[in-house]
Backbone as CSV, one residue per row, in Angstrom:
resi,resn,N_x,N_y,N_z,CA_x,CA_y,CA_z,C_x,C_y,C_z
1,MET,169.647,100.839,89.030,170.221,100.731,90.375,169.112,100.511,91.394
2,SER,169.378,99.656,92.373,168.409,99.379,93.426,169.045,99.723,94.761
3,LEU,168.614,100.814,95.360,169.269,101.342,96.551,168.549,100.948,97.837
4,THR,169.340,100.662,98.865,168.828,100.437,100.219,169.213,101.639,101.061
5,ILE,168.236,102.205,101.754,168.480,103.354,102.617,168.566,102.884,104.059
6,VAL,169.585,103.331,104.783,169.672,103.092,106.224,169.850,104.440,106.907
7,THR,168.846,104.864,107.684,169.012,106.099,108.461,169.610,105.736,109.819
8,GLY,170.301,106.700,110.419,171.050,106.389,111.639,172.195,105.447,111.328
9,ALA,172.703,105.547,110.102,173.664,104.553,109.593,174.996,104.567,110.326
10,ALA,175.359,105.700,110.919,176.621,105.757,111.658,176.439,105.318,113.109
11,GLY,175.199,105.117,113.515,174.911,104.740,114.887,175.138,103.269,115.173
12,PHE,174.754,102.859,116.342,174.991,101.509,116.845,174.314,100.446,115.982
13,ILE,172.998,100.399,115.999,172.286,99.357,115.249,172.385,99.610,113.753
14,GLY,172.325,100.872,113.351,172.383,101.210,111.927,173.662,100.737,111.267
15,SER,174.801,100.966,111.922,176.082,100.558,111.324,176.216,99.037,111.307
16,CYS,175.665,98.367,112.326,175.692,96.896,112.316,174.808,96.356,111.194
17,LEU,173.705,97.035,110.922,172.846,96.632,109.804,173.585,96.803,108.474
18,VAL,174.301,97.912,108.323,175.091,98.113,107.102,176.107,96.977,106.958
19,GLY,176.757,96.611,108.066,177.721,95.509,108.034,177.069,94.185,107.658
20,LYS,175.882,93.939,108.188,175.151,92.714,107.857,174.790,92.694,106.374
21,LEU,174.294,93.805,105.864,173.934,93.887,104.442,175.168,93.662,103.570
22,ASN,176.298,94.253,103.963,177.545,94.031,103.225,177.898,92.551,103.178
23,SER,177.709,91.850,104.301,178.053,90.421,104.363,177.166,89.591,103.442
24,LEU,175.999,90.151,103.083,175.083,89.472,102.164,175.286,89.921,100.717
25,GLY,176.313,90.734,100.505,176.619,91.198,99.149,175.897,92.462,98.746
26,VAL,175.252,93.121,99.707,174.535,94.368,99.409,175.459,95.550,99.699
27,SER,175.796,96.304,98.670,176.685,97.457,98.851,176.085,98.754,98.321
28,GLU,174.966,98.645,97.590,174.301,99.847,97.066,173.439,100.445,98.181
29,ILE,174.139,100.961,99.195,173.493,101.485,100.396,173.758,102.990,100.489
30,ILE,172.703,103.745,100.745,172.855,105.176,101.022,172.724,105.362,102.532
31,ALA,173.791,105.853,103.149,173.827,106.054,104.591,173.306,107.441,104.931
32,ILE,172.317,107.495,105.825,171.728,108.762,106.250,172.056,108.983,107.726
33,ASP,172.587,110.156,108.065,172.888,110.498,109.456,173.264,111.977,109.452
34,ASP,173.705,112.482,110.631,174.211,113.863,110.580,175.737,113.897,110.472
35,PHE,176.395,112.757,110.717,177.829,112.571,110.502,178.700,113.624,111.194
36,SER,178.204,114.194,112.295,178.966,115.247,112.983,179.822,114.714,114.124
37,ASN,179.634,113.418,114.460,180.358,112.832,115.587,181.468,111.916,115.060
38,PRO,182.737,112.334,115.209,183.850,111.523,114.689,183.881,110.113,115.284
39,GLU,183.517,109.978,116.551,183.505,108.653,117.186,182.473,107.746,116.515
40,LYS,181.286,108.290,116.257,180.248,107.512,115.580,180.666,107.136,114.170
41,ASN,181.301,108.071,113.483,181.676,107.826,112.086,182.645,106.660,111.920
42,LYS,183.368,106.319,112.997,184.265,105.159,112.943,183.495,103.871,112.666
43,ASN,182.213,103.852,113.032,181.377,102.667,112.800,181.230,102.336,111.319
44,LEU,181.431,103.327,110.452,181.241,103.121,109.011,182.559,102.958,108.244
45,GLU,183.674,103.092,108.940,184.968,103.119,108.240,185.271,101.863,107.433
46,ASN,184.807,100.706,107.915,185.120,99.463,107.187,183.921,98.939,106.402
47,LYS,182.966,99.812,106.126,181.753,99.401,105.410,181.806,99.853,103.948
48,THR,181.079,99.133,103.098,180.964,99.516,101.686,179.589,100.124,101.463
49,ILE,179.570,101.382,101.076,178.301,102.066,100.793,178.414,102.821,99.476
50,ALA,177.259,103.208,98.960,177.243,103.926,97.674,177.244,105.442,97.862
51,GLY,176.979,105.892,99.083,176.965,107.332,99.319,176.423,107.689,100.685
52,LYS,176.621,108.953,101.062,176.114,109.491,102.320,175.246,110.711,102.028
53,VAL,174.167,110.850,102.788,173.311,112.036,102.675,172.998,112.511,104.091
54,HIS,173.177,113.794,104.350,172.840,114.342,105.666,171.340,114.204,105.886
55,ARG,170.954,113.884,107.121,169.534,113.634,107.399,168.648,114.823,107.034
56,ASP,169.177,116.046,107.172,168.371,117.234,106.848,168.117,117.372,105.353
57,ASP,168.952,116.726,104.541,168.820,116.825,103.083,168.129,115.608,102.476
58,PHE,167.756,114.645,103.321,167.311,113.360,102.796,166.040,113.444,101.950
59,PHE,165.028,114.163,102.409,163.756,114.143,101.685,163.862,114.859,100.339
60,THR,164.729,115.869,100.269,164.999,116.510,98.983,165.687,115.511,98.053
61,TRP,166.684,114.802,98.601,167.398,113.776,97.826,166.423,112.703,97.355
62,LEU,165.540,112.253,98.251,164.606,111.177,97.902,163.670,111.596,96.779
63,GLY,163.295,112.872,96.771,162.418,113.363,95.708,163.013,113.157,94.322
64,SER,164.340,113.129,94.252,165.016,112.946,92.962,165.432,111.508,92.690
65,HIS,165.418,110.664,93.722,165.945,109.298,93.576,164.970,108.201,93.982
66,ALA,163.720,108.559,94.251,162.762,107.583,94.784,162.641,106.337,93.910
67,SER,162.715,106.497,92.598,162.538,105.353,91.696,163.678,104.342,91.815
68,GLU,164.806,104.761,92.393,165.961,103.862,92.547,165.967,103.149,93.899
69,VAL,165.078,103.567,94.820,165.099,103.051,96.187,164.143,101.871,96.332
70,ASN,164.650,100.763,96.857,163.777,99.587,97.035,163.444,99.283,98.482
71,THR,164.168,99.895,99.437,163.992,99.577,100.848,164.461,100.747,101.702
72,ILE,163.709,101.044,102.760,164.184,102.015,103.745,164.119,101.402,105.141
73,TYR,165.287,101.342,105.787,165.379,100.995,107.206,165.574,102.308,107.961
74,HIS,164.547,102.741,108.658,164.635,104.026,109.363,164.968,103.789,110.835
75,LEU,166.269,103.830,111.143,166.744,103.564,112.497,167.247,104.823,113.188
76,GLY,167.329,105.928,112.455,167.818,107.176,113.032,166.815,107.775,114.006
77,ALA,167.297,108.224,115.152,166.427,108.837,116.161,167.290,109.464,117.244
78,ARG,166.672,110.297,118.043,167.293,110.757,119.284,166.992,109.665,120.298
79,THR,168.012,108.896,120.695,167.779,107.691,121.495,168.111,107.855,122.973
80,ASP,168.435,109.064,123.387,168.807,109.294,124.784,167.550,109.297,125.657
81,THR,167.448,108.306,126.545,166.253,108.202,127.395,166.240,109.260,128.494
82,THR,167.344,110.021,128.628,167.361,111.107,129.608,167.145,112.466,128.925
83,GLU,166.773,112.442,127.657,166.481,113.685,126.925,165.089,114.175,127.323
84,PHE,165.029,115.371,127.905,163.737,115.896,128.349,163.294,117.115,127.557
85,HIS,164.020,117.472,126.515,163.588,118.572,125.647,162.650,117.994,124.587
86,TRP,161.346,118.175,124.792,160.356,117.559,123.920,160.495,118.040,122.475
87,GLU,160.898,119.303,122.278,161.013,119.834,120.908,161.991,119.004,120.082
88,ILE,163.093,118.566,120.706,164.096,117.756,119.998,163.510,116.403,119.620
89,LEU,162.844,115.759,120.586,162.244,114.445,120.337,161.110,114.544,119.328
90,GLU,160.332,115.609,119.426,159.213,115.796,118.493,159.733,115.972,117.064
91,LYS,160.811,116.724,116.923,161.379,116.969,115.594,162.011,115.701,115.011
92,LEU,162.902,115.040,115.786,163.695,113.934,115.251,162.969,112.588,115.270
93,ASN,162.166,112.337,116.311,161.552,111.020,116.453,160.127,110.965,115.917
94,LEU,159.411,112.058,116.042,158.003,112.045,115.661,157.779,112.634,114.265
95,ASN,158.104,113.912,114.102,157.802,114.560,112.823,158.642,114.021,111.661
96,TYR,159.917,113.726,111.931,160.779,113.179,110.873,160.240,111.833,110.406
97,THR,159.779,111.013,111.350,159.281,109.687,110.986,157.939,109.793,110.267
98,LYS,157.132,110.789,110.623,155.878,111.027,109.885,156.191,111.375,108.426
99,GLU,157.183,112.225,108.242,157.566,112.598,106.870,158.096,111.385,106.112
100,MET,158.831,110.523,106.820,159.343,109.297,106.205,158.180,108.396,105.774
101,TRP,157.215,108.228,106.652,156.026,107.403,106.362,155.290,107.928,105.125
102,MET,155.077,109.230,105.100,154.326,109.822,103.978,155.091,109.691,102.671
103,ALA,156.419,109.828,102.729,157.237,109.670,101.522,157.183,108.230,101.027
104,CYS,157.290,107.271,101.942,157.251,105.860,101.553,155.869,105.480,101.018
105,SER,154.820,106.072,101.574,153.466,105.828,101.072,153.311,106.389,99.663
106,LYS,153.841,107.573,99.456,153.749,108.246,98.146,154.511,107.485,97.060
107,TYR,155.720,107.032,97.415,156.586,106.406,96.409,156.493,104.878,96.381
108,GLY,155.713,104.290,97.280,155.568,102.822,97.298,156.813,102.090,97.751
109,ILE,157.516,102.663,98.741,158.765,102.061,99.230,158.501,101.334,100.552
110,PRO,158.922,100.071,100.678,158.782,99.362,101.958,159.566,100.071,103.060
111,LEU,158.945,100.172,104.243,159.543,100.902,105.359,159.590,100.040,106.621
112,LEU,160.768,99.929,107.190,160.914,99.317,108.504,161.496,100.392,109.411
113,TYR,160.806,100.707,110.521,161.288,101.780,111.392,161.465,101.281,112.817
114,ALA,162.300,101.984,113.569,162.597,101.626,114.951,161.574,102.238,115.889
115,SER,160.803,101.380,116.528,160.031,101.795,117.696,160.870,101.392,118.905
116,SER,160.262,101.157,120.050,161.062,100.845,121.230,160.237,100.162,122.309
117,ALA,160.894,99.296,123.074,160.245,98.691,124.236,160.004,99.737,125.320
118,ALA,160.621,100.926,125.181,160.357,102.012,126.136,158.890,102.449,126.087
119,THR,158.195,102.087,124.999,156.772,102.426,124.895,155.937,101.712,125.958
120,TYR,156.438,100.591,126.487,155.648,99.778,127.416,155.609,100.311,128.846
121,GLY,156.433,101.309,129.166,156.418,101.863,130.507,156.730,100.811,131.550
122,LEU,155.914,100.761,132.590,156.129,99.796,133.668,155.575,98.419,133.335
123,GLY,155.052,98.275,132.126,154.522,96.977,131.726,153.147,96.682,132.315
124,GLU,152.403,97.741,132.643,151.070,97.554,133.220,150.166,96.724,132.310
125,HIS,150.394,96.823,131.012,149.580,96.093,130.033,150.382,94.948,129.402
126,GLY,151.439,94.536,130.084,152.272,93.470,129.561,153.221,93.975,128.488
127,TYR,153.861,93.052,127.806,154.835,93.380,126.752,154.415,92.689,125.452
128,ARG,153.142,92.831,125.150,152.558,92.216,123.962,152.422,93.272,122.871
129,ASP,152.850,92.910,121.646,152.868,93.887,120.555,151.552,93.963,119.779
130,GLY,150.449,93.720,120.454,149.134,93.875,119.820,148.803,95.346,119.623
131,HIS,148.105,95.646,118.551,147.755,97.038,118.262,146.687,97.566,119.210
132,ASP,145.965,96.664,119.857,144.868,97.083,120.731,145.357,97.748,122.018
133,VAL,146.616,97.566,122.395,147.095,98.146,123.654,147.843,99.469,123.463
134,VAL,148.136,99.845,122.232,149.018,100.993,121.980,148.486,102.282,122.603
135,GLU,147.184,102.513,122.494,146.590,103.740,123.049,146.639,103.767,124.572
136,MET,146.767,102.614,125.205,146.748,102.543,126.677,148.133,102.638,127.301
137,LEU,149.177,102.511,126.504,150.538,102.466,127.048,150.952,103.802,127.663
138,LYS,151.740,103.706,128.739,152.197,104.901,129.456,153.719,104.855,129.609
139,PRO,154.450,105.301,128.582,155.915,105.312,128.667,156.395,106.153,129.849
140,LEU,157.589,105.827,130.349,158.113,106.466,131.554,158.958,107.707,131.282
141,ASN,159.318,107.944,130.023,160.144,109.111,129.712,159.734,109.688,128.356
142,PRO,160.143,110.928,128.091,159.759,111.570,126.818,160.212,110.788,125.581
143,TYR,161.366,110.127,125.645,161.807,109.303,124.517,160.766,108.230,124.212
144,GLY,160.332,107.498,125.233,159.316,106.465,125.049,158.012,107.041,124.538
145,VAL,157.662,108.227,125.042,156.438,108.903,124.573,156.544,109.199,123.082
146,SER,157.711,109.710,122.652,157.868,110.076,121.232,157.703,108.851,120.338
147,LYS,158.220,107.705,120.770,158.094,106.477,119.988,156.647,105.986,119.968
148,ASN,155.978,106.058,121.114,154.593,105.578,121.173,153.651,106.506,120.417
149,GLU,153.920,107.805,120.458,153.072,108.754,119.722,153.138,108.466,118.226
150,PHE,154.332,108.091,117.748,154.391,107.759,116.318,153.630,106.475,116.032
151,ASP,153.800,105.459,116.866,153.075,104.200,116.646,151.572,104.456,116.590
152,LYS,151.077,105.287,117.511,149.642,105.603,117.542,149.222,106.300,116.251
153,TRP,150.050,107.231,115.816,149.756,107.984,114.584,149.729,107.047,113.379
154,ALA,150.733,106.174,113.299,150.854,105.274,112.146,149.629,104.371,112.010
155,LEU,149.152,103.869,113.136,148.022,102.934,113.099,146.719,103.595,112.652
156,LYS,146.692,104.916,112.672,145.470,105.646,112.273,145.516,106.142,110.830
157,GLN,146.618,105.918,110.142,146.766,106.512,108.812,145.989,105.749,107.743
158,PRO,145.237,106.479,106.914,144.505,105.831,105.820,145.427,105.350,104.705
159,ALA,146.556,106.033,104.545,147.538,105.635,103.522,148.789,105.132,104.227
160,SER,149.362,104.058,103.710,150.557,103.503,104.333,151.497,102.976,103.254
161,PRO,152.774,102.774,103.615,153.692,102.137,102.668,153.170,100.742,102.316
162,ARG,153.562,100.205,101.154,153.026,98.898,100.729,153.458,97.775,101.665
163,PHE,154.585,97.961,102.342,154.920,97.129,103.496,155.512,98.042,104.544
164,TRP,155.116,97.833,105.803,155.743,98.587,106.885,155.763,97.747,108.147
165,ALA,156.762,98.004,108.985,156.844,97.373,110.299,157.521,98.341,111.251
166,GLY,156.934,98.480,112.430,157.539,99.247,113.514,158.104,98.241,114.507
167,VAL,159.414,98.244,114.691,160.071,97.203,115.488,160.426,97.751,116.867
168,LYS,159.893,97.103,117.897,160.118,97.533,119.277,161.349,96.826,119.840
169,PHE,162.485,97.510,119.758,163.730,96.957,120.267,163.714,96.902,121.788
170,PHE,164.150,95.776,122.343,164.323,95.675,123.787,165.765,96.094,124.114
171,ASN,166.452,95.467,125.046,167.783,95.935,125.455,168.862,95.368,124.537
172,VAL,169.233,96.149,123.541,170.196,95.700,122.537,171.622,96.009,123.021
173,TYR,172.525,95.048,122.833,173.927,95.248,123.186,174.799,94.663,122.081
174,GLY,176.043,95.094,122.042,176.969,94.540,121.060,177.890,95.584,120.483
175,PRO,178.721,95.183,119.495,179.732,96.087,118.935,179.130,97.338,118.305
176,ASN,179.979,98.356,118.184,179.664,99.640,117.554,178.858,100.578,118.447
177,GLU,178.896,100.354,119.757,178.230,101.280,120.675,179.248,102.090,121.483
178,TYR,180.496,102.101,121.034,181.557,102.796,121.767,181.236,104.278,122.005
179,HIS,180.506,104.887,121.092,180.254,106.333,121.125,179.088,106.727,122.022
180,LYS,178.366,105.763,122.601,177.073,106.065,123.201,177.112,106.624,124.624
181,GLY,178.293,106.670,125.237,178.390,107.279,126.564,177.483,106.601,127.575
182,ARG,176.744,107.417,128.325,175.868,106.896,129.376,174.832,105.914,128.827
183,MET,174.443,106.089,127.572,173.396,105.259,126.976,173.908,103.912,126.443
184,ALA,175.206,103.657,126.549,175.741,102.364,126.102,175.217,101.253,127.011
185,SER,175.316,100.021,126.543,174.797,98.884,127.303,175.586,98.665,128.588
186,VAL,174.965,97.959,129.529,175.627,97.636,130.794,176.841,96.736,130.551
187,ILE,176.826,95.982,129.452,177.983,95.131,129.140,179.219,95.992,128.896
188,LEU,179.070,97.033,128.091,180.200,97.920,127.803,180.670,98.605,129.081
189,HIS,179.739,99.134,129.874,180.118,99.787,131.122,180.808,98.807,132.074
190,SER,180.280,97.578,132.134,180.869,96.568,133.017,182.292,96.234,132.589
191,PHE,182.490,96.057,131.290,183.825,95.741,130.767,184.826,96.831,131.161
192,ARG,184.416,98.081,131.006,185.321,99.189,131.328,185.583,99.267,132.834
193,GLN,184.542,99.049,133.635,184.719,99.094,135.088,185.648,97.984,135.574
194,ILE,185.452,96.786,135.040,186.297,95.658,135.445,187.746,95.897,135.016
195,SER,187.918,96.426,133.803,189.269,96.711,133.296,189.993,97.722,134.189
196,GLU,189.246,98.714,134.687,189.857,99.804,135.454,189.937,99.521,136.947
197,THR,188.918,98.828,137.496,188.828,98.702,138.961,188.744,97.258,139.455
198,GLY,188.498,96.319,138.527,188.360,94.927,138.940,186.988,94.577,139.483
199,LYS,186.071,95.543,139.455,184.719,95.258,139.952,183.666,95.939,139.087
200,VAL,182.412,95.516,139.282,181.274,96.095,138.566,180.333,96.728,139.587
201,ARG,179.821,97.887,139.229,178.822,98.553,140.077,177.452,98.390,139.415
202,LEU,176.519,97.801,140.153,175.143,97.633,139.672,174.196,98.410,140.574
203,PHE,173.053,98.774,139.998,172.068,99.496,140.793,171.444,98.591,141.851
204,ARG,171.363,99.130,143.050,170.650,98.465,144.139,169.158,98.467,143.810
205,SER,168.444,97.470,144.275,166.995,97.441,144.077,166.309,98.349,145.095
206,HIS,165.366,99.153,144.598,164.548,99.982,145.490,163.106,99.479,145.463
207,ASN,162.967,98.235,145.039,161.662,97.583,144.945,161.729,96.316,145.789
208,PRO,160.889,96.201,146.819,160.968,95.040,147.708,160.743,93.694,147.007
209,GLY,160.180,93.738,145.802,159.929,92.502,145.068,161.149,91.963,144.338
210,PHE,162.253,92.728,144.358,163.461,92.326,143.627,164.692,92.469,144.513
211,GLN,165.527,91.434,144.527,166.797,91.522,145.238,167.759,92.404,144.446
212,ASP,168.791,92.910,145.119,169.799,93.720,144.426,170.403,92.935,143.267
213,GLY,170.444,93.570,142.093,171.036,92.934,140.917,170.119,91.985,140.188
214,MET,168.932,91.743,140.743,168.012,90.792,140.107,166.909,91.493,139.313
215,GLN,167.109,92.795,139.044,166.225,93.482,138.116,166.368,92.800,136.753
216,LEU,165.271,92.606,136.068,165.256,91.773,134.859,165.034,92.582,133.590
217,ARG,165.790,92.221,132.557,165.654,92.856,131.242,165.716,91.779,130.158
218,ASP,165.160,92.115,129.020,165.286,91.240,127.857,166.457,91.764,127.029
219,PHE,167.627,91.154,127.231,168.852,91.574,126.536,168.975,90.808,125.219
220,ILE,169.186,91.534,124.118,169.333,90.875,122.818,170.583,91.383,122.105
221,TYR,171.342,90.437,121.550,172.610,90.745,120.867,172.307,91.439,119.543
222,VAL,173.063,92.473,119.232,172.785,93.275,118.045,172.849,92.448,116.755
223,LYS,173.678,91.397,116.742,173.742,90.561,115.530,172.406,89.847,115.291
224,ASP,171.724,89.450,116.367,170.396,88.848,116.229,169.389,89.887,115.734
225,VAL,169.546,91.114,116.221,168.647,92.196,115.813,168.739,92.444,114.313
226,VAL,169.956,92.628,113.802,170.074,92.956,112.377,169.712,91.760,111.496
227,ASP,169.970,90.540,111.979,169.512,89.356,111.235,167.991,89.406,111.061
228,MET,167.278,89.755,112.142,165.818,89.789,112.099,165.303,90.928,111.232
229,LEU,165.977,92.062,111.243,165.543,93.185,110.397,165.619,92.799,108.920
230,VAL,166.714,92.154,108.548,166.881,91.722,107.149,165.837,90.659,106.803
231,THR,165.605,89.728,107.722,164.609,88.675,107.494,163.219,89.257,107.336
232,MET,162.887,90.229,108.174,161.565,90.857,108.080,161.371,91.553,106.742
233,MET,162.385,92.274,106.307,162.262,92.985,105.033,162.206,91.997,103.868
234,ASP,162.873,90.861,104.023,162.876,89.833,102.989,161.520,89.123,102.914
235,LYS,161.003,88.721,104.078,159.751,87.954,104.111,158.500,88.819,104.077
236,LYS,158.629,90.069,104.527,157.508,91.011,104.554,156.228,90.390,105.146
237,PRO,156.243,90.182,106.457,155.054,89.633,107.120,153.915,90.656,107.106
238,GLU,152.840,90.339,107.765,151.718,91.278,107.850,152.210,92.596,108.449
239,PRO,151.909,93.753,107.821,152.366,95.038,108.355,151.889,95.256,109.789
240,GLY,152.702,95.952,110.574,152.301,96.252,111.946,153.484,96.415,112.874
241,LEU,153.194,96.417,114.168,154.206,96.569,115.207,154.701,95.193,115.647
242,TYR,156.011,95.088,115.855,156.612,93.818,116.242,157.649,94.023,117.344
243,ASN,157.567,93.199,118.387,158.623,93.170,119.402,159.877,92.540,118.828
244,LEU,161.032,92.996,119.344,162.281,92.323,119.008,163.161,92.244,120.261
245,GLY,163.004,91.119,120.938,163.829,90.757,122.087,164.043,89.258,121.997
246,THR,164.633,88.667,123.017,164.816,87.213,122.982,163.580,86.488,123.488
247,GLY,162.729,87.210,124.231,161.572,86.565,124.862,161.918,85.933,126.187
248,LYS,163.143,86.186,126.674,163.583,85.603,127.955,164.303,86.666,128.780
249,ALA,163.666,87.110,129.858,164.267,88.120,130.731,165.413,87.518,131.535
250,ARG,166.474,88.300,131.697,167.634,87.867,132.494,168.010,88.996,133.462
251,ALA,168.645,88.639,134.559,169.002,89.614,135.583,170.329,90.303,135.258
252,PHE,170.472,91.542,135.762,171.732,92.261,135.602,172.881,91.495,136.275
253,HIS,172.574,90.778,137.350,173.605,89.974,138.015,174.140,88.904,137.055
254,HIS,173.231,88.268,136.297,173.656,87.259,135.318,174.559,87.891,134.257
255,LEU,174.179,89.084,133.842,174.943,89.797,132.814,176.357,90.093,133.311
256,ALA,176.450,90.657,134.527,177.765,90.989,135.083,178.616,89.731,135.236
257,LYS,177.992,88.661,135.686,178.697,87.390,135.850,179.264,86.919,134.502
258,ALA,178.482,87.084,133.436,178.927,86.671,132.101,180.124,87.502,131.635
259,VAL,180.131,88.799,131.990,181.256,89.657,131.605,182.522,89.233,132.351
260,PHE,182.416,89.017,133.666,183.575,88.538,134.438,184.116,87.242,133.838
261,SER,183.202,86.325,133.517,183.603,85.033,132.961,184.334,85.205,131.637
262,ALA,183.792,86.064,130.755,184.412,86.282,129.440,185.789,86.915,129.564
263,MET,185.980,87.692,130.641,187.262,88.357,130.856,188.219,87.493,131.673
264,GLY,187.725,86.322,132.131,188.562,85.430,132.924,188.906,85.984,134.286
265,LYS,187.969,86.744,134.870,188.230,87.378,136.165,187.219,86.929,137.208
266,GLU,187.618,87.051,138.459,186.759,86.689,139.591,185.612,87.682,139.726
267,GLU,184.439,87.165,140.021,183.254,88.029,140.171,183.407,88.957,141.376
268,ASN,183.182,90.263,141.157,183.285,91.264,142.226,182.271,92.373,141.940
269,ILE,181.103,92.293,142.599,180.004,93.216,142.310,179.718,94.100,143.520
270,GLU,179.582,95.383,143.248,179.248,96.358,144.290,177.919,97.003,143.916
271,PHE,177.029,97.172,144.873,175.719,97.762,144.584,175.666,99.221,145.024
272,ILE,175.132,100.049,144.139,175.000,101.484,144.416,173.548,101.896,144.236
273,ASP,173.169,102.999,144.867,171.794,103.480,144.730,171.497,103.871,143.290
274,THR,170.288,103.555,142.841,169.827,104.023,141.532,169.725,105.546,141.595
275,PRO,170.271,106.268,140.597,170.201,107.739,140.631,168.775,108.231,140.857
276,ALA,168.651,109.246,141.687,167.330,109.768,142.059,166.533,110.233,140.844
277,ASP,167.237,110.757,139.814,166.509,111.330,138.669,165.841,110.271,137.794
278,ILE,166.240,108.999,137.950,165.579,107.951,137.153,164.895,106.900,138.016
279,ARG,164.992,107.051,139.333,164.499,105.999,140.228,163.009,105.720,140.054
280,ASP,162.211,106.775,139.926,160.755,106.567,139.804,160.344,106.169,138.391
281,LYS,161.322,106.130,137.473,161.034,105.749,136.083,161.755,104.457,135.716
282,TYR,162.197,103.731,136.717,163.051,102.566,136.488,162.213,101.308,136.262
283,GLN,162.511,100.611,135.180,161.816,99.354,134.885,162.526,98.196,135.607
284,TYR,161.766,97.421,136.360,162.337,96.273,137.067,162.191,94.977,136.273
285,PHE,161.372,95.021,135.222,161.156,93.805,134.435,160.726,94.177,133.025
286,THR,161.392,93.608,132.036,160.904,93.672,130.647,161.141,92.310,130.015
287,GLU,160.201,91.881,129.203,160.359,90.614,128.491,159.466,90.627,127.266
288,ALA,160.077,90.559,126.110,159.324,90.632,124.853,158.448,89.398,124.656
289,ASP,157.188,89.630,124.325,156.332,88.547,123.839,156.645,88.411,122.348
290,MET,157.315,87.316,121.985,157.782,87.145,120.611,156.869,86.257,119.763
291,GLY,155.700,85.929,120.302,154.788,85.036,119.587,154.356,85.550,118.231
292,LYS,154.037,86.841,118.160,153.567,87.434,116.908,154.643,87.371,115.818
293,MET,155.885,87.694,116.201,156.988,87.648,115.239,157.164,86.227,114.699
294,GLY,157.215,85.251,115.596,157.407,83.863,115.172,156.293,83.370,114.271
295,ARG,155.053,83.692,114.631,153.896,83.256,113.828,153.893,83.900,112.450
296,ASN,154.096,85.208,112.424,153.974,85.927,111.155,155.143,85.692,110.207
297,LEU,156.291,85.325,110.762,157.426,84.968,109.898,157.467,83.469,109.625
298,ALA,156.586,82.724,110.319,156.510,81.259,110.167,157.883,80.624,110.353
299,MET,158.529,80.970,111.482,159.855,80.423,111.739,160.111,80.337,113.235
300,ASN,161.003,79.434,113.614,161.459,79.366,114.993,162.522,80.434,115.191
301,LEU,162.401,81.175,116.276,163.326,82.264,116.544,164.437,81.764,117.467
302,ASN,165.641,81.708,116.942,166.786,81.242,117.731,167.791,82.374,117.894
303,PHE,167.988,82.806,119.130,168.890,83.917,119.402,170.050,83.468,120.287
304,HIS,171.126,84.272,120.296,172.232,84.011,121.208,171.720,84.028,122.644
305,SER,172.217,83.107,123.474,171.961,83.221,124.911,172.734,84.440,125.414
306,LEU,172.354,84.952,126.564,173.070,86.093,127.137,174.551,85.753,127.302
307,GLU,174.838,84.557,127.809,176.233,84.166,128.037,177.021,84.099,126.734
308,ASP,176.425,83.513,125.687,177.142,83.391,124.406,177.335,84.746,123.742
309,GLY,176.306,85.594,123.785,176.411,86.924,123.182,177.445,87.781,123.883
310,VAL,177.408,87.774,125.216,178.369,88.563,125.991,179.792,88.057,125.752
311,LYS,179.965,86.740,125.720,181.297,86.168,125.505,181.886,86.633,124.172
312,GLU,181.080,86.573,123.098,181.591,87.003,121.795,181.867,88.500,121.781
313,TYR,180.931,89.270,122.331,181.091,90.726,122.347,182.365,91.132,123.097
314,VAL,182.574,90.556,124.266,183.743,90.903,125.076,185.033,90.457,124.406
315,LYS,185.100,89.188,123.994,186.353,88.629,123.476,186.727,89.146,122.086
316,GLU,185.732,89.260,121.200,186.029,89.600,119.802,185.959,91.097,119.498
317,TYR,185.299,91.855,120.349,185.128,93.285,120.061,185.709,94.175,121.158
318,LEU,185.166,94.103,122.382,185.625,95.010,123.423,187.102,94.816,123.758
319,ALA,187.525,93.570,123.910,188.925,93.306,124.281,189.910,93.720,123.183
320,LYS,189.442,93.735,121.937,190.302,94.051,120.804,190.044,95.439,120.208
321,GLY,189.005,96.116,120.710,188.651,97.429,120.157,188.127,97.320,118.736
322,ASN,187.579,96.161,118.378,187.099,95.939,117.017,185.695,96.500,116.784
323,TYR,185.408,96.716,115.510,184.071,97.141,115.077,183.447,96.009,114.261
324,PHE,182.114,95.995,114.234,181.412,95.006,113.407,181.215,95.587,112.008
């Protein structure tokens, strides 16, 4: 038996990855999560897997099954950017991933893990995934710190998995994020606001360099994300850190406009103050430098445009309550 491990399997990106693997005929998947959230568990209801293991029991399980495992996608993490309890982030994002790294190094298992564009902070050093800038990065919240601390640790290790990649996700959106609450994408929030009130509320700019609604993000459709994760594990480029965005920043105004268009409704945008608790930590611009990914995979990177991704997400998933 040749098993694929997906941690965070009931979550947003993890469950979409399981769905992608299923579409490729891969069903010998062990799903790792805590499985305590019924809303999250709906993400796995239409998936084919070989078993589930609670995240707290995983390393014991792996000790008995390592010879059967050919791949680990470690996507499980505490992903709430408003989480300020460092002990939680240290346990789930830092120490758990260190244990994963050491296990994969010991057993010779390829490892792909989720880092984050939150590591880049205000972008003082740009959005380039070179290893030379990692020590200089200043994330804006404890979540970003936890991800960057692991990246720093990984780059210093004398022993490593035979293949590894830390993937810095930018602003991912798409199906299977229904359970994420405040942390769900602006597309999901916009769809719900338009459905209920006929309008979208966007954050006002508190930066004189940006007009209201023209704050820029690198939005990437989750289907493009999971396609790239599978491609990376298949091609196994040079080990290291890799950005995963479209490489093209777009404004929140463009995003809201795309949602109105997909819903067939007139554009109606209202601007509200950015909450005080995140105002000084707010990123006004992110854009992935995708050169390293393209070069190392020796391929042209073609992703959904924001308009095409939003249109499919709204029409095929949000409007129908469907899962991927």
